[in-house]
FIKOLZA-1660 file (N, C-alpha, C; in steps of 0.1 Angstrom, whole numbers, plus 5000, padded with zeros to 4 digits):
% residues 261
   i   px   py   pz ch aa at
   1 0788 6443 5683  A  M  N
   1 0791 6432 5692  A  M CA
   1 0801 6422 5685  A  M  C
   2 0811 6418 5692  A  E  N
   2 0820 6407 5688  A  E CA
   2 0823 6398 5699  A  E  C
   3 0823 6385 5696  A  D  N
   3 0825 6375 5707  A  D CA
   3 0831 6362 5701  A  D  C
   4 0836 6354 5710  A  R  N
   4 0842 6341 5705  A  R CA
   4 0838 6330 5714  A  R  C
   5 0834 6319 5709  A  F  N
   5 0830 6307 5716  A  F CA
   5 0838 6295 5710  A  F  C
   6 0850 6292 5716  A  G  N
   6 0858 6282 5710  A  G CA
   6 0863 6286 5697  A  G  C
   7 0861 6277 5686  A  D  N
   7 0864 6280 5673  A  D CA
   7 0853 6288 5665  A  D  C
   8 0844 6294 5672  A  V  N
   8 0833 6300 5666  A  V CA
   8 0833 6315 5669  A  V  C
   9 0833 6324 5660  A  T  N
   9 0832 6338 5662  A  T CA
   9 0818 6343 5660  A  T  C
  10 0815 6354 5666  A  V  N
  10 0802 6361 5664  A  V CA
  10 0805 6376 5662  A  V  C
  11 0799 6381 5652  A  T  N
  11 0799 6395 5648  A  T CA
  11 0785 6400 5645  A  T  C
  12 0780 6410 5652  A  L  N
  12 0766 6416 5651  A  L CA
  12 0768 6429 5644  A  L  C
  13 0761 6431 5632  A  D  N
  13 0763 6443 5625  A  D CA
  13 0750 6452 5626  A  D  C
  14 0750 6463 5619  A  D  N
  14 0740 6473 5620  A  D CA
  14 0726 6468 5614  A  D  C
  15 0727 6458 5606  A  S  N
  15 0715 6452 5600  A  S CA
  15 0708 6442 5609  A  S  C
  16 0712 6441 5622  A  F  N
  16 0706 6432 5631  A  F CA
  16 0709 6417 5628  A  F  C
  17 0719 6415 5619  A  V  N
  17 0723 6402 5616  A  V CA
  17 0736 6398 5623  A  V  C
  18 0736 6387 5629  A  A  N
  18 0748 6382 5636  A  A CA
  18 0755 6371 5627  A  A  C
  19 0767 6373 5623  A  T  N
  19 0775 6364 5615  A  T CA
  19 0782 6354 5625  A  T  C
  20 0777 6342 5625  A  V  N
  20 0783 6331 5633  A  V CA
  20 0792 6323 5624  A  V  C
  21 0805 6323 5626  A  E  N
  21 0815 6317 5617  A  E CA
  21 0823 6306 5623  A  E  C
  22 0824 6295 5617  A  M  N
  22 0832 6283 5623  A  M CA
  22 0846 6285 5617  A  M  C
  23 0856 6283 5625  A  H  N
  23 0870 6285 5621  A  H CA
  23 0879 6272 5622  A  H  C
  24 0876 6263 5614  A  R  N
  24 0885 6251 5613  A  R CA
  24 0888 6248 5598  A  R  C
  25 0893 6258 5591  A  P  N
  25 0896 6256 5577  A  P CA
  25 0906 6245 5574  A  P  C
  26 0908 6240 5562  A  P  N
  26 0898 6242 5551  A  P CA
  26 0885 6234 5551  A  P  C
  27 0885 6223 5559  A  E  N
  27 0875 6213 5559  A  E CA
  27 0863 6216 5569  A  E  C
  28 0867 6223 5580  A  N  N
  28 0858 6224 5590  A  N CA
  28 0851 6211 5595  A  N  C
  29 0860 6202 5597  A  F  N
  29 0855 6188 5601  A  F CA
  29 0846 6189 5614  A  F  C
  30 0836 6181 5614  A  F  N
  30 0826 6181 5625  A  F CA
  30 0832 6174 5637  A  F  C
  31 0829 6182 5648  A  E  N
  31 0831 6176 5662  A  E CA
  31 0821 6181 5671  A  E  C
  32 0819 6174 5682  A  V  N
  32 0809 6178 5692  A  V CA
  32 0811 6192 5697  A  V  C
  33 0824 6195 5700  A  E  N
  33 0827 6208 5706  A  E CA
  33 0824 6219 5697  A  E  C
  34 0823 6217 5684  A  V  N
  34 0819 6227 5675  A  V CA
  34 0804 6230 5676  A  V  C
  35 0796 6219 5677  A  V  N
  35 0782 6221 5679  A  V CA
  35 0779 6228 5693  A  V  C
  36 0787 6224 5703  A  R  N
  36 0786 6231 5715  A  R CA
  36 0788 6246 5715  A  R  C
  37 0799 6249 5707  A  S  N
  37 0802 6263 5706  A  S CA
  37 0792 6270 5698  A  S  C
  38 0787 6264 5688  A  L  N
  38 0775 6271 5680  A  L CA
  38 0763 6273 5689  A  L  C
  39 0760 6263 5698  A  A  N
  39 0748 6263 5706  A  A CA
  39 0750 6275 5716  A  A  C
  40 0763 6276 5721  A  D  N
  40 0766 6287 5731  A  D CA
  40 0764 6301 5724  A  D  C
  41 0768 6301 5712  A  A  N
  41 0767 6314 5704  A  A CA
  41 0752 6317 5701  A  A  C
  42 0745 6307 5698  A  Y  N
  42 0731 6309 5695  A  Y CA
  42 0723 6314 5707  A  Y  C
  43 0726 6308 5719  A  E  N
  43 0719 6311 5732  A  E CA
  43 0723 6325 5735  A  E  C
  44 0736 6329 5734  A  A  N
  44 0739 6343 5737  A  A CA
  44 0732 6353 5728  A  A  C
  45 0731 6350 5714  A  L  N
  45 0724 6359 5705  A  L CA
  45 0709 6359 5708  A  L  C
  46 0703 6348 5713  A  D  N
  46 0689 6349 5716  A  D CA
  46 0686 6359 5727  A  D  C
  47 0696 6362 5736  A  A  N
  47 0694 6372 5747  A  A CA
  47 0699 6385 5742  A  A  C
  48 0703 6386 5730  A  E  N
  48 0708 6400 5725  A  E CA
  48 0697 6407 5717  A  E  C
  49 0692 6418 5722  A  A  N
  49 0681 6425 5717  A  A CA
  49 0683 6430 5702  A  A  C
  50 0696 6433 5699  A  D  N
  50 0699 6437 5686  A  D CA
  50 0701 6427 5675  A  D  C
  51 0699 6414 5679  A  C  N
  51 0701 6403 5669  A  C CA
  51 0687 6398 5665  A  C  C
  52 0685 6398 5652  A  R  N
  52 0672 6394 5647  A  R CA
  52 0673 6382 5637  A  R  C
  53 0684 6380 5633  A  A  N
  53 0687 6368 5624  A  A CA
  53 0702 6365 5624  A  A  C
  54 0705 6352 5622  A  I  N
  54 0718 6347 5622  A  I CA
  54 0723 6342 5609  A  I  C
  55 0735 6346 5604  A  L  N
  55 0741 6340 5592  A  L CA
  55 0752 6330 5597  A  L  C
  56 0750 6317 5594  A  L  N
  56 0759 6307 5598  A  L CA
  56 0768 6304 5586  A  L  C
  57 0781 6305 5589  A  C  N
  57 0790 6303 5578  A  C CA
  57 0803 6297 5583  A  C  C
  58 0813 6295 5574  A  A  N
  58 0825 6288 5578  A  A CA
  58 0837 6293 5570  A  A  C
  59 0848 6295 5577  A  E  N
  59 0860 6299 5570  A  E CA
  59 0866 6287 5562  A  E  C
  60 0871 6290 5551  A  G  N
  60 0878 6280 5543  A  G CA
  60 0870 6274 5531  A  G  C
  61 0874 6264 5526  A  K  N
  61 0869 6258 5513  A  K CA
  61 0855 6252 5515  A  K  C
  62 0852 6246 5526  A  H  N
  62 0840 6239 5528  A  H CA
  62 0833 6243 5540  A  H  C
  63 0820 6243 5539  A  F  N
  63 0810 6245 5551  A  F CA
  63 0813 6236 5562  A  F  C
  64 0812 6223 5559  A  C  N
  64 0816 6213 5570  A  C CA
  64 0816 6199 5562  A  C  C
  65 0828 6194 5560  A  A  N
  65 0831 6182 5553  A  A CA
  65 0828 6169 5561  A  A  C
  66 0821 6170 5572  A  G  N
  66 0817 6159 5580  A  G CA
  66 0828 6154 5589  A  G  C
  67 0827 6142 5593  A  A  N
  67 0837 6136 5603  A  A CA
  67 0850 6134 5597  A  A  C
  68 0861 6136 5604  A  N  N
  68 0874 6134 5600  A  N CA
  68 0877 6119 5599  A  N  C
  69 0877 6113 5588  A  L  N
  69 0880 6098 5587  A  L CA
  69 0895 6095 5584  A  L  C
  70 0903 6105 5584  A  G  N
  70 0916 6104 5580  A  G CA
  70 0926 6097 5590  A  G  C
  71 0922 6097 5603  A  G  N
  71 0931 6091 5613  A  G CA
  71 0928 6093 5626  A  G  C
  72 0933 6085 5636  A  G  N
  72 0930 6087 5650  A  G CA
  72 0917 6082 5654  A  G  C
  73 0911 6087 5666  A  A  N
  73 0900 6082 5672  A  A CA
  73 0888 6084 5663  A  A  C
  74 0888 6092 5653  A  R  N
  74 0877 6096 5645  A  R CA
  74 0875 6086 5633  A  R  C
  75 0884 6076 5632  A  D  N
  75 0882 6066 5622  A  D CA
  75 0869 6059 5622  A  D  C
  76 0864 6056 5633  A  T  N
  76 0851 6049 5635  A  T CA
  76 0841 6056 5643  A  T  C
  77 0843 6069 5646  A  D  N
  77 0833 6076 5655  A  D CA
  77 0829 6089 5649  A  D  C
  78 0817 6090 5643  A  P  N
  78 0813 6103 5637  A  P CA
  78 0811 6113 5647  A  P  C
  79 0810 6110 5661  A  D  N
  79 0807 6120 5671  A  D CA
  79 0821 6124 5677  A  D  C
  80 0832 6121 5671  A  A  N
  80 0846 6125 5675  A  A CA
  80 0848 6119 5689  A  A  C
  81 0852 6128 5698  A  T  N
  81 0857 6124 5711  A  T CA
  81 0847 6122 5722  A  T  C
  82 0834 6125 5719  A  E  N
  82 0823 6124 5729  A  E CA
  82 0812 6116 5723  A  E  C
  83 0804 6110 5732  A  G  N
  83 0793 6101 5728  A  G CA
  83 0782 6108 5721  A  G  C
  84 0773 6099 5715  A  P  N
  84 0761 6104 5708  A  P CA
  84 0752 6112 5718  A  P  C
  85 0751 6108 5730  A  D  N
  85 0741 6115 5739  A  D CA
  85 0745 6130 5741  A  D  C
  86 0758 6132 5742  A  Q  N
  86 0763 6146 5743  A  Q CA
  86 0761 6153 5730  A  Q  C
  87 0763 6147 5719  A  M  N
  87 0761 6154 5707  A  M CA
  87 0746 6157 5704  A  M  C
  88 0738 6149 5708  A  D  N
  88 0723 6151 5707  A  D CA
  88 0719 6162 5716  A  D  C
  89 0724 6163 5728  A  R  N
  89 0721 6174 5736  A  R CA
  89 0725 6187 5731  A  R  C
  90 0736 6188 5725  A  E  N
  90 0741 6200 5718  A  E CA
  90 0732 6203 5706  A  E  C
  91 0729 6193 5699  A  A  N
  91 0720 6196 5687  A  A CA
  91 0706 6201 5691  A  A  C
  92 0701 6195 5703  A  M  N
  92 0689 6200 5708  A  M CA
  92 0689 6215 5712  A  M  C
  93 0701 6219 5716  A  R  N
  93 0702 6233 5720  A  R CA
  93 0702 6242 5707  A  R  C
  94 0708 6237 5697  A  L  N
  94 0708 6245 5683  A  L CA
  94 0693 6245 5679  A  L  C
  95 0686 6234 5680  A  L  N
  95 0672 6234 5675  A  L CA
  95 0664 6243 5683  A  L  C
  96 0667 6245 5696  A  G  N
  96 0659 6253 5705  A  G CA
  96 0661 6268 5704  A  G  C
  97 0671 6271 5697  A  A  N
  97 0674 6286 5695  A  A CA
  97 0662 6293 5690  A  A  C
  98 0660 6306 5694  A  G  N
  98 0648 6312 5689  A  G CA
  98 0650 6322 5677  A  G  C
  99 0663 6324 5673  A  T  N
  99 0666 6333 5663  A  T CA
  99 0667 6326 5649  A  T  C
 100 0660 6330 5638  A  P  N
 100 0662 6324 5625  A  P CA
 100 0676 6323 5620  A  P  C
 101 0679 6312 5613  A  V  N
 101 0693 6310 5609  A  V CA
 101 0693 6308 5594  A  V  C
 102 0702 6315 5586  A  V  N
 102 0704 6312 5573  A  V CA
 102 0719 6307 5571  A  V  C
 103 0720 6295 5565  A  A  N
 103 0733 6289 5563  A  A CA
 103 0739 6293 5550  A  A  C
 104 0752 6297 5550  A  A  N
 104 0759 6300 5537  A  A CA
 104 0767 6287 5535  A  A  C
 105 0763 6279 5525  A  V  N
 105 0769 6266 5523  A  V CA
 105 0779 6267 5510  A  V  C
 106 0791 6269 5514  A  Q  N
 106 0801 6268 5502  A  Q CA
 106 0808 6255 5503  A  Q  C
 107 0812 6250 5492  A  G  N
 107 0819 6237 5491  A  G CA
 107 0810 6226 5496  A  G  C
 108 0816 6217 5505  A  A  N
 108 0809 6206 5509  A  A CA
 108 0801 6207 5522  A  A  C
 109 0789 6201 5523  A  A  N
 109 0782 6199 5535  A  A CA
 109 0779 6184 5535  A  A  C
 110 0787 6176 5541  A  I  N
 110 0788 6161 5540  A  I CA
 110 0785 6156 5554  A  I  C
 111 0777 6145 5555  A  G  N
 111 0774 6137 5566  A  G CA
 111 0769 6146 5578  A  G  C
 112 0776 6148 5589  A  A  N
 112 0772 6156 5600  A  A CA
 112 0771 6171 5595  A  A  C
 113 0780 6175 5586  A  G  N
 113 0778 6189 5580  A  G CA
 113 0765 6191 5573  A  G  C
 114 0761 6180 5566  A  F  N
 114 0748 6181 5560  A  F CA
 114 0737 6182 5570  A  F  C
 115 0738 6174 5582  A  G  N
 115 0728 6176 5593  A  G CA
 115 0728 6190 5598  A  G  C
 116 0740 6195 5600  A  L  N
 116 0742 6209 5606  A  L CA
 116 0735 6219 5596  A  L  C
 117 0736 6218 5584  A  A  N
 117 0730 6227 5574  A  A CA
 117 0715 6226 5574  A  A  C
 118 0710 6214 5577  A  C  N
 118 0696 6212 5577  A  C CA
 118 0689 6216 5590  A  C  C
 119 0697 6220 5600  A  L  N
 119 0692 6225 5613  A  L CA
 119 0689 6241 5611  A  L  C
 120 0694 6247 5600  A  A  N
 120 0692 6261 5597  A  A CA
 120 0678 6262 5591  A  A  C
 121 0672 6274 5591  A  D  N
 121 0659 6277 5585  A  D CA
 121 0661 6277 5570  A  D  C
 122 0672 6282 5565  A  F  N
 122 0674 6283 5550  A  F CA
 122 0689 6280 5547  A  F  C
 123 0691 6275 5535  A  R  N
 123 0704 6273 5530  A  R CA
 123 0706 6280 5516  A  R  C
 124 0717 6287 5515  A  V  N
 124 0722 6294 5503  A  V CA
 124 0734 6287 5497  A  V  C
 125 0734 6282 5485  A  G  N
 125 0745 6276 5479  A  G CA
 125 0749 6281 5466  A  G  C
 126 0758 6274 5459  A  C  N
 126 0763 6278 5446  A  C CA
 126 0766 6266 5438  A  C  C
 127 0770 6267 5425  A  P  N
 127 0773 6255 5417  A  P CA
 127 0783 6246 5423  A  P  C
 128 0792 6251 5431  A  A  N
 128 0803 6244 5436  A  A CA
 128 0799 6237 5450  A  A  C
 129 0787 6240 5455  A  T  N
 129 0783 6234 5467  A  T CA
 129 0779 6219 5465  A  T  C
 130 0782 6211 5474  A  R  N
 130 0780 6196 5474  A  R CA
 130 0773 6192 5487  A  R  C
 131 0762 6186 5486  A  F  N
 131 0755 6180 5497  A  F CA
 131 0755 6165 5497  A  F  C
 132 0757 6159 5508  A  A  N
 132 0756 6144 5508  A  A CA
 132 0753 6139 5523  A  A  C
 133 0744 6131 5525  A  A  N
 133 0740 6124 5537  A  A CA
 133 0746 6110 5535  A  A  C
 134 0759 6109 5535  A  N  N
 134 0766 6097 5531  A  N CA
 134 0768 6086 5542  A  N  C
 135 0759 6087 5552  A  F  N
 135 0761 6078 5564  A  F CA
 135 0760 6063 5559  A  F  C
 136 0750 6059 5552  A  A  N
 136 0748 6046 5548  A  A CA
 136 0760 6040 5539  A  A  C
 137 0767 6049 5532  A  R  N
 137 0778 6045 5524  A  R CA
 137 0790 6042 5533  A  R  C
 138 0789 6045 5545  A  L  N
 138 0799 6043 5555  A  L CA
 138 0796 6032 5565  A  L  C
 139 0783 6027 5565  A  G  N
 139 0778 6018 5574  A  G CA
 139 0772 6024 5586  A  G  C
 140 0771 6037 5587  A  Y  N
 140 0764 6044 5598  A  Y CA
 140 0749 6046 5597  A  Y  C
 141 0743 6049 5607  A  H  N
 141 0729 6055 5607  A  H CA
 141 0730 6070 5607  A  H  C
 142 0722 6077 5601  A  H  N
 142 0722 6092 5601  A  H CA
 142 0721 6098 5615  A  H  C
 143 0725 6109 5617  A  I  N
 143 0724 6116 5631  A  I CA
 143 0719 6130 5630  A  I  C
 144 0720 6137 5640  A  L  N
 144 0716 6151 5642  A  L CA
 144 0701 6154 5638  A  L  C
 145 0693 6144 5641  A  G  N
 145 0679 6146 5638  A  G CA
 145 0675 6147 5624  A  G  C
 146 0683 6142 5614  A  L  N
 146 0679 6143 5600  A  L CA
 146 0666 6135 5597  A  L  C
 147 0663 6126 5606  A  S  N
 147 0650 6118 5605  A  S CA
 147 0638 6128 5604  A  S  C
 148 0640 6139 5611  A  I  N
 148 0629 6149 5612  A  I CA
 148 0632 6161 5602  A  I  C
 149 0644 6166 5602  A  T  N
 149 0646 6179 5595  A  T CA
 149 0646 6176 5579  A  T  C
 150 0652 6165 5575  A  L  N
 150 0654 6163 5560  A  L CA
 150 0640 6162 5553  A  L  C
 151 0631 6153 5558  A  P  N
 151 0618 6151 5552  A  P CA
 151 0610 6164 5552  A  P  C
 152 0611 6173 5562  A  A  N
 152 0605 6185 5563  A  A CA
 152 0610 6194 5552  A  A  C
 153 0622 6193 5548  A  I  N
 153 0628 6202 5538  A  I CA
 153 0625 6198 5524  A  I  C
 154 0628 6185 5521  A  V  N
 154 0627 6180 5508  A  V CA
 154 0616 6170 5504  A  V  C
 155 0608 6166 5515  A  G  N
 155 0598 6156 5513  A  G CA
 155 0603 6142 5516  A  G  C
 156 0594 6133 5520  A  Q  N
 156 0598 6120 5524  A  Q CA
 156 0605 6112 5513  A  Q  C
 157 0601 6113 5501  A  Q  N
 157 0607 6104 5490  A  Q CA
 157 0621 6108 5487  A  Q  C
 158 0623 6122 5486  A  H  N
 158 0637 6127 5483  A  H CA
 158 0646 6124 5496  A  H  C
 159 0641 6125 5508  A  A  N
 159 0648 6122 5519  A  A CA
 159 0652 6107 5520  A  A  C
 160 0643 6098 5517  A  L  N
 160 0646 6084 5516  A  L CA
 160 0657 6081 5506  A  L  C
 161 0656 6086 5494  A  E  N
 161 0666 6084 5484  A  E CA
 161 0680 6089 5489  A  E  C
 162 0681 6101 5494  A  L  N
 162 0693 6106 5498  A  L CA
 162 0699 6098 5510  A  L  C
 163 0691 6094 5519  A  L  N
 163 0696 6086 5531  A  L CA
 163 0700 6072 5527  A  L  C
 164 0692 6065 5518  A  Y  N
 164 0695 6052 5514  A  Y CA
 164 0708 6051 5505  A  Y  C
 165 0709 6061 5496  A  T  N
 165 0720 6060 5486  A  T CA
 165 0733 6067 5491  A  T  C
 166 0731 6078 5499  A  G  N
 166 0742 6086 5503  A  G CA
 166 0748 6093 5491  A  G  C
 167 0741 6095 5481  A  R  N
 167 0747 6102 5469  A  R CA
 167 0748 6116 5471  A  R  C
 168 0758 6121 5463  A  R  N
 168 0762 6136 5464  A  R CA
 168 0754 6144 5455  A  R  C
 169 0749 6155 5459  A  L  N
 169 0741 6164 5452  A  L CA
 169 0748 6177 5448  A  L  C
 170 0748 6181 5435  A  K  N
 170 0754 6194 5432  A  K CA
 170 0745 6205 5436  A  K  C
 171 0750 6217 5435  A  G  N
 171 0741 6229 5439  A  G CA
 171 0728 6229 5431  A  G  C
 172 0728 6227 5418  A  D  N
 172 0716 6228 5411  A  D CA
 172 0706 6217 5414  A  D  C
 173 0712 6206 5417  A  E  N
 173 0703 6194 5421  A  E CA
 173 0696 6197 5434  A  E  C
 174 0704 6203 5443  A  A  N
 174 0699 6206 5456  A  A CA
 174 0688 6217 5456  A  A  C
 175 0690 6226 5447  A  L  N
 175 0680 6237 5445  A  L CA
 175 0667 6231 5439  A  L  C
 176 0668 6221 5430  A  A  N
 176 0656 6215 5423  A  A CA
 176 0648 6208 5433  A  A  C
 177 0653 6202 5445  A  I  N
 177 0645 6195 5453  A  I CA
 177 0642 6203 5466  A  I  C
 178 0646 6215 5467  A  G  N
 178 0643 6224 5478  A  G CA
 178 0653 6223 5489  A  G  C
 179 0664 6215 5488  A  L  N
 179 0674 6214 5499  A  L CA
 179 0682 6228 5499  A  L  C
 180 0685 6233 5488  A  C  N
 180 0691 6246 5487  A  C CA
 180 0680 6256 5484  A  C  C
 181 0678 6267 5491  A  D  N
 181 0668 6277 5489  A  D CA
 181 0671 6287 5478  A  D  C
 182 0683 6290 5478  A  H  N
 182 0689 6300 5468  A  H CA
 182 0702 6296 5462  A  H  C
 183 0704 6297 5449  A  L  N
 183 0716 6293 5443  A  L CA
 183 0721 6305 5436  A  L  C
 184 0734 6309 5440  A  V  N
 184 0740 6321 5435  A  V CA
 184 0754 6317 5429  A  V  C
 185 0761 6327 5423  A  D  N
 185 0774 6324 5417  A  D CA
 185 0784 6320 5428  A  D  C
 186 0794 6311 5424  A  D  N
 186 0805 6308 5432  A  D CA
 186 0811 6321 5438  A  D  C
 187 0814 6322 5450  A  G  N
 187 0820 6333 5456  A  G CA
 187 0810 6344 5461  A  G  C
 188 0797 6342 5458  A  A  N
 188 0787 6351 5463  A  A CA
 188 0778 6346 5474  A  A  C
 189 0781 6334 5478  A  V  N
 189 0772 6327 5488  A  V CA
 189 0770 6335 5501  A  V  C
 190 0781 6338 5507  A  R  N
 190 0780 6345 5520  A  R CA
 190 0773 6359 5518  A  R  C
 191 0775 6366 5508  A  G  N
 191 0768 6379 5506  A  G CA
 191 0753 6377 5504  A  G  C
 192 0749 6366 5496  A  A  N
 192 0735 6363 5494  A  A CA
 192 0728 6359 5506  A  A  C
 193 0735 6351 5514  A  A  N
 193 0729 6346 5527  A  A CA
 193 0728 6357 5536  A  A  C
 194 0737 6366 5537  A  H  N
 194 0736 6378 5546  A  H CA
 194 0724 6387 5542  A  H  C
 195 0722 6388 5528  A  A  N
 195 0711 6396 5523  A  A CA
 195 0698 6390 5527  A  A  C
 196 0696 6377 5526  A  L  N
 196 0684 6370 5531  A  L CA
 196 0682 6372 5546  A  L  C
 197 0693 6371 5554  A  A  N
 197 0692 6372 5568  A  A CA
 197 0688 6387 5571  A  A  C
 198 0693 6396 5564  A  A  N
 198 0689 6410 5566  A  A CA
 198 0675 6413 5562  A  A  C
 199 0671 6406 5552  A  E  N
 199 0657 6408 5549  A  E CA
 199 0647 6403 5559  A  E  C
 200 0651 6392 5565  A  I  N
 200 0643 6386 5577  A  I CA
 200 0644 6396 5588  A  I  C
 201 0656 6401 5591  A  A  N
 201 0657 6410 5603  A  A CA
 201 0650 6424 5601  A  A  C
 202 0647 6427 5588  A  A  N
 202 0640 6439 5586  A  A CA
 202 0624 6438 5590  A  A  C
 203 0619 6425 5592  A  S  N
 203 0606 6423 5596  A  S CA
 203 0605 6425 5611  A  S  C
 204 0593 6427 5616  A  A  N
 204 0590 6429 5630  A  A CA
 204 0596 6417 5638  A  A  C
 205 0605 6419 5646  A  P  N
 205 0612 6407 5653  A  P CA
 205 0602 6398 5662  A  P  C
 206 0593 6405 5668  A  L  N
 206 0584 6397 5677  A  L CA
 206 0575 6389 5668  A  L  C
 207 0571 6394 5656  A  A  N
 207 0562 6387 5647  A  A CA
 207 0570 6375 5641  A  A  C
 208 0582 6377 5637  A  V  N
 208 0590 6367 5631  A  V CA
 208 0592 6355 5640  A  V  C
 209 0596 6359 5653  A  R  N
 209 0599 6348 5663  A  R CA
 209 0586 6340 5666  A  R  C
 210 0574 6347 5667  A  S  N
 210 0562 6340 5670  A  S CA
 210 0558 6332 5658  A  S  C
 211 0560 6336 5646  A  I  N
 211 0557 6328 5634  A  I CA
 211 0566 6315 5634  A  I  C
 212 0578 6317 5637  A  R  N
 212 0588 6306 5637  A  R CA
 212 0583 6296 5648  A  R  C
 213 0579 6301 5660  A  Q  N
 213 0575 6292 5670  A  Q CA
 213 0562 6284 5666  A  Q  C
 214 0553 6291 5659  A  T  N
 214 0541 6284 5654  A  T CA
 214 0545 6273 5644  A  T  C
 215 0553 6277 5635  A  M  N
 215 0557 6267 5624  A  M CA
 215 0565 6255 5629  A  M  C
 216 0572 6257 5640  A  R  N
 216 0580 6247 5646  A  R CA
 216 0574 6240 5659  A  R  C
 217 0561 6242 5660  A  A  N
 217 0554 6236 5672  A  A CA
 217 0555 6221 5672  A  A  C
 218 0559 6216 5683  A  G  N
 218 0560 6201 5685  A  G CA
 218 0574 6196 5679  A  G  C
 219 0582 6204 5673  A  L  N
 219 0594 6200 5666  A  L CA
 219 0604 6194 5676  A  L  C
 220 0605 6201 5688  A  A  N
 220 0615 6197 5697  A  A CA
 220 0612 6182 5703  A  A  C
 221 0599 6179 5705  A  D  N
 221 0596 6166 5710  A  D CA
 221 0598 6155 5699  A  D  C
 222 0595 6158 5687  A  R  N
 222 0599 6148 5676  A  R CA
 222 0613 6147 5674  A  R  C
 223 0621 6158 5674  A  F  N
 223 0635 6158 5673  A  F CA
 223 0641 6150 5683  A  F  C
 224 0637 6151 5696  A  R  N
 224 0643 6144 5707  A  R CA
 224 0641 6129 5705  A  R  C
 225 0629 6125 5701  A  A  N
 225 0626 6111 5700  A  A CA
 225 0634 6105 5688  A  A  C
 226 0635 6113 5678  A  A  N
 226 0643 6108 5666  A  A CA
 226 0658 6107 5670  A  A  C
 227 0664 6116 5677  A  T  N
 227 0678 6115 5680  A  T CA
 227 0680 6103 5690  A  T  C
 228 0670 6100 5699  A  E  N
 228 0671 6089 5707  A  E CA
 228 0672 6076 5699  A  E  C
 229 0663 6075 5690  A  R  N
 229 0663 6063 5681  A  R CA
 229 0676 6063 5672  A  R  C
 230 0681 6074 5667  A  E  N
 230 0693 6074 5659  A  E CA
 230 0705 6070 5668  A  E  C
 231 0705 6074 5680  A  A  N
 231 0716 6070 5688  A  A CA
 231 0716 6055 5691  A  A  C
 232 0704 6050 5694  A  E  N
 232 0703 6036 5697  A  E CA
 232 0708 6027 5686  A  E  C
 233 0704 6030 5674  A  V  N
 233 0708 6022 5662  A  V CA
 233 0723 6024 5659  A  V  C
 234 0727 6036 5661  A  Q  N
 234 0742 6039 5659  A  Q CA
 234 0751 6031 5668  A  Q  C
 235 0747 6029 5680  A  E  N
 235 0754 6020 5689  A  E CA
 235 0755 6006 5684  A  E  C
 236 0745 6001 5678  A  V  N
 236 0745 5987 5673  A  V CA
 236 0754 5987 5661  A  V  C
 237 0752 5997 5651  A  L  N
 237 0759 5996 5639  A  L CA
 237 0775 5998 5641  A  L  C
 238 0778 6005 5652  A  E  N
 238 0793 6007 5655  A  E CA
 238 0800 5994 5658  A  E  C
 239 0793 5983 5660  A  T  N
 239 0799 5970 5662  A  T CA
 239 0800 5962 5650  A  T  C
 240 0795 5967 5639  A  T  N
 240 0795 5958 5627  A  T CA
 240 0807 5958 5618  A  T  C
 241 0810 5947 5611  A  W  N
 241 0820 5947 5602  A  W CA
 241 0818 5957 5590  A  W  C
 242 0805 5959 5586  A  D  N
 242 0803 5967 5575  A  D CA
 242 0807 5981 5578  A  D  C
 243 0806 5986 5590  A  L  N
 243 0810 6000 5594  A  L CA
 243 0825 6001 5593  A  L  C
 244 0832 5992 5597  A  T  N
 244 0847 5991 5597  A  T CA
 244 0851 5992 5581  A  T  C
 245 0844 5983 5574  A  E  N
 245 0847 5983 5559  A  E CA
 245 0844 5996 5552  A  E  C
 246 0832 6002 5556  A  G  N
 246 0828 6015 5550  A  G CA
 246 0838 6026 5552  A  G  C
 247 0843 6028 5565  A  V  N
 247 0852 6038 5569  A  V CA
 247 0865 6035 5562  A  V  C
 248 0870 6022 5561  A  R  N
 248 0882 6019 5555  A  R CA
 248 0882 6022 5540  A  R  C
 249 0871 6019 5534  A  A  N
 249 0869 6022 5519  A  A CA
 249 0870 6036 5516  A  A  C
 250 0863 6044 5525  A  A  N
 250 0863 6058 5523  A  A CA
 250 0878 6064 5524  A  A  C
 251 0885 6059 5533  A  R  N
 251 0899 6064 5536  A  R CA
 251 0907 6059 5523  A  R  C
 252 0904 6048 5519  A  E  N
 252 0912 6043 5507  A  E CA
 252 0907 6047 5494  A  E  C
 253 0896 6055 5494  A  R  N
 253 0890 6060 5482  A  R CA
 253 0887 6049 5472  A  R  C
 254 0880 6040 5476  A  R  N
 254 0874 6028 5468  A  R CA
 254 0860 6025 5472  A  R  C
 255 0853 6018 5463  A  P  N
 255 0839 6014 5467  A  P CA
 255 0839 6004 5478  A  P  C
 256 0830 6005 5488  A  P  N
 256 0830 5996 5499  A  P CA
 256 0824 5982 5494  A  P  C
 257 0828 5972 5501  A  R  N
 257 0823 5958 5499  A  R CA
 257 0816 5954 5511  A  R  C
 258 0804 5957 5512  A  F  N
 258 0796 5954 5524  A  F CA
 258 0791 5939 5524  A  F  C
 259 0790 5933 5536  A  E  N
 259 0786 5919 5536  A  E CA
 259 0775 5917 5546  A  E  C
 260 0768 5927 5551  A  A  N
 260 0756 5926 5560  A  A CA
 260 0760 5919 5573  A  A  C
 261 0772 5922 5579  A  R  N
 261 0775 5916 5592  A  R CA
 261 0783 5926 5600  A  R  C
% end
């Protein structure tokens, strides 16, 4: 099986693993339409009897370097050309997919790219991988349901530190706190992620899906409530001087000078 959804391709192989690949190299900047395309792909694969696990990956240097802050409408809008409500609906569709997902995270998973990686069941990285929930460093509130997914992965205290500081984690640091499940050599990320997905796909598919449903019970309701809160706060923060300063500082590659206004 081979298919395409916007800038996302799907290839299903004999190991019952579907490779879902984003094609916006080298940065794979985040946009709502990318999440929509991923959600479309996931829903199609849920209906495909020969798909038992998904390998999520990206063409280019980075998994997803977050929002494009370099120019145009995206200077002050992490949700690109569409509003947070639409983005949250697409993220809910990703969360609601029934097939286990292993993310191959090469290069950067920053901001919304960090959130996208956390929507997967597992993350495979390498020493060159970089994770950062850098929202507060820009004056934003975090998005994509990180209020729910991140503490479940790394624990409440690590989640608070990452969200408050926005600091960047190297691959080995991410492994140490459980954000990265497997760390392999640079250049071996996709192969290792596929191997994990194939191992999952080798188990009884009905059992795997039922286990996943049990372990994620109630997650959709908590995720929905969290994204509603995130969107409400984001709307307020988008009017602040600090957000304008944070984005400008990032573009100018200098420390921000926040004034709490």
